[in-house]
N, C-alpha and C positions, 0 to 999 in steps of 0.2 A: 504494500500500500504506500502511496506517495502523499506526503503532507508538506506542501511548499517545497523546500529543498532538503527534506529529510525522508529517509526510508525507515519504516517501523516494522519490526518483526516480533511477533508474539511467541513466548515460550511458556511451557507448563500451564497453558490456558485451560481452565475448567469452569464449568457453569452448572449451578444447581437451581432447581425451580420448585416452589411449593405454592400452589394456587396462583395468585396474582403477583406474588413477590419472587424475586430471583436474586442470585448472587454470582458474580463472576470474579475470579482471581487469576493472577498469572504474573509473568515477567514480560517486559518489553525491552528489546534491544533497539536503540535509536541511533541511526547512523547519518551523519551529515554528508550530502553529496558534494558540498563545496570544500569543507575543511578536512573531511575524512575522520573527524572526531567521532567517538562512539561512547555511549553511556548505556548502562543497564538499570532499569527501574522495576520496582515491584508495585503492583496495583491491586486494589480491591474495589469492586463496584456493586453496591447493593441497590436494587430497584424495588421500591416498596409499593409499586403500583402507580398507574397514571403518570403524572409528570414528576413524581417523587423519586428522582434518580440522583445519586451522588457518586463520587469516586475519590479514592485516596491514592496518592502517588508518592513514593519515596525511593531513595537510592537502594539498589540491591546490595545487601551486605554479604550474605552467604546462604547456602541452601537450608541450613539449620534454622536460621532466623526467619527465612521466608516460610518454611514449613510450620514453624511455631505460630506465626501470624495467621496463616491460612487456617490451621486447625482451631485456633481460638475463635476466629470470626465464624467459621463454619459451624462450630458447636452451638454458638448463640443462634445462628440462623436455623439450624435443625430443630432447636427447642422452641422456635417461634418467638424468640425474645428480640423483637426489633429494637427496643430501647437498649438492650445489651449490645446489639450489633453496632448501633450508632456510637455507643460509649467506647467500644473496642476500636472503631475507626479512628476516634480521637486519640486513643492510646497509641496506636501504631503509626498514624500518619500526622498527628499534631495539626499544625496549621495548613498542611498540604491536603486538605479536604476540599473538594470542589463540587458544586451543584450545577444544575442547568443555568442558574443565574450568572455563572462565571463565563459562559460561552458568549462569543460574538453573536449578534442578532441573527445572521444567516445560519449559523450552526444551531442556534436555539430552534429556529423554524424547521431545520432539517430533522432534528431529534423529535420535536413535537409531531411532525408529519409522520415519522416512522411509528410513533406510539399510537397516533390516531388511526393510521392505516391498519395496524394490528387489531385495534378494537373494532374497526369497521368490518373486518372479515367476519367476526361473530355476529355483528348486527345484520349484515347482509344475509348470512345463512338463515338467521331467524326470520327475517322479513320475507325471504324467498320461499321458505316453507309455508308461511301464512298465505302468501300469494298463490302458490301452487295448490295447496290443500283446499282453498276456498273458491277457486276459479269456477267450478260447476255451480256453487251456490250463488255466486255473483251473477252468473248468466241467468239463473232462474229469477233472482230478485229484479234484474233488469227487465225481464220479460213481463213481469207483473207490476212494473213501475214502482218498486219499493227501493228507497235509497240504501246504499251499501253502508253497513256500520262503519263509523269513523275509524276504529282501530284497524279494520281490514283495509279501508281506503288508504290510510297512511302507509301501510306496507306495500300496496300496489303502486302508489305514487313514488315511493322510494326506489323500488325495483325497476320500474319503467325508466326513471331518470338515470339510474346506474347503467342499465343496459343500453340506453340511447347514447350516452356519452362513450361507453366502451365500444360501441359498434364502429367508431371511426378511429380506433387505435390500431387497426390493421389495414393493410393496403386493400385487401379484398373484402369489401363490405357484403355481409349476408343480407341481400335485398329482401328475401322472404321474411327474415326475422325483423328487418327494419319496417316492412309493411305492417307486420303484426303489432309492433310497438306504436306506430303512428295510429293504427286503428284503436288500440287500447287507450292511448292518450285522448283521442277524440271521443271515444265512447264513454269514458268515465269522467271526462272533464278534468284531466290531470293538469296540475300546475307544473309546467316544465321548467327546469333550470336552464332558461334560454341562453344566458350569457355563456355558460360552460359548453352547451351544445353548439352554439354558433362558433365558438372558438375552435372546438374540435373539428367541426365540419370544414371550416375555413382552412385549417392546417392540412386536412386530408386532401382537399381540392388542390391546394398549392403543391403538395407533395406529388400528387398524381400528374399534375401539369409539368413538373420537373421531369418525371419519367417520360411524359409525352415528348419532351424536347430530345430525349435520348432515343426514343423509338417512334419517331415522328411519322413513319409510314404505316403504322399499325392503327387502323381505325377502331379496333376493339377497345382501346383505351379511351377514345372519345366517347364511345357508346357507354362505357362503364360510368364515367363521370356524369354524362347526360342523364342516365337512368336514375342515379341516386339523387341528383338535383331535382329531377321531376317528381320523385317520391316525396321530397321534402317541401314541395311548393305549398301543400295544404297547411303547413306550420307557419308560413310567412316569416321565416327566419331572416334576420338582418346580418347577412354574411359579409365578411371582409374579403372581397374577391380581386382587389386591385393587382396583386402580384400575379394571380392566375390570368387576369385580363391582359396584363402587359406581355406575358409569355405567349398568349394567344395571338396578340397583334404582331409580335415578332415572327411567329410561325407563318401567319398569313402573308406577311411581306416577303418571306423567303420562299414559300412554296406555292402560293395561289396561282401565279402565272404558269408555272411548270405543270401543275395538276390540271389547270383549265385547258391547257393545250392538249393534254392526254385525253381529257373528256371529249374534246372536239374531234379527236381521232377515233373515238368509239371505244376507248379503254374502259371496260366495265368496273375494274377494280379502282380506277381513278374516280369514277362517278360515285362509287360506294364511299370512298375516302372523303370526297367533297361533301356528300350529303351528311355524313357523320360529323365532319368538321363544322359545317354550318349549323347543325343542330346544337352542337356543343356551344358555339358562339352565342346562340339565342339564350341558352340556359345560363351563360355567364353574363347575361344582360348587355350583350354587344349587338349593335344594330347591324344586321346582315342585309346588304343591298340586293 
């Protein structure tokens, strides 16, 4: 792992977990790429749940002292004595005890994001089960015009939003699943996280247009983008398409004359390319003469 101009290598790393709390201990060998200096440190990191994470760091003395420190802190952890663990951290690391508050703001956000991401996995699993288990009942309630219970609706709303955003994390969008998500959104009156969805879709379109630049003679890429944008029209998203539009204009300037000439000579593949290219332009909100 690289940290600025340092290389860090862990040794004797071990981690134990009990419920929501966990404890990691080990040694770290830190090597400077500039000065070639090297130091060895011992560390212990108790995570007491949520954002309650701290860490102690001290110079490595010898294996005996490190093992003694580890055994003492682990014993307190195994007995569920969190107060004792904190006291032992003070005993072994003194003032070299650090919490999330000691990190730079960017690193704080990174750690908090990792913690929330872990918690969201459990939340998503629970909500997805509610959504899937109650889908037949939801359809029945809809058929007799009875509102869905709020607890079920919240789970549906959460999962539809998660899946809608996730749909554009891959180059190949599952259009059948996207159709279903849009149908569910419209059917149940779901409040979409529009800002996040618009951002993901805009990035996806730009990424595909970059690939179009590399494979410019392949009309299937035009069709793929066109089909997805057509599906999304009912959502009236405010997409940021200026990069994709600029790439489209550049392609049009480079290839239109050549492809137009081929069409006039009766080249069917050129006509297919032209039709797909023009359809894409319309979906990118470009006036096609």
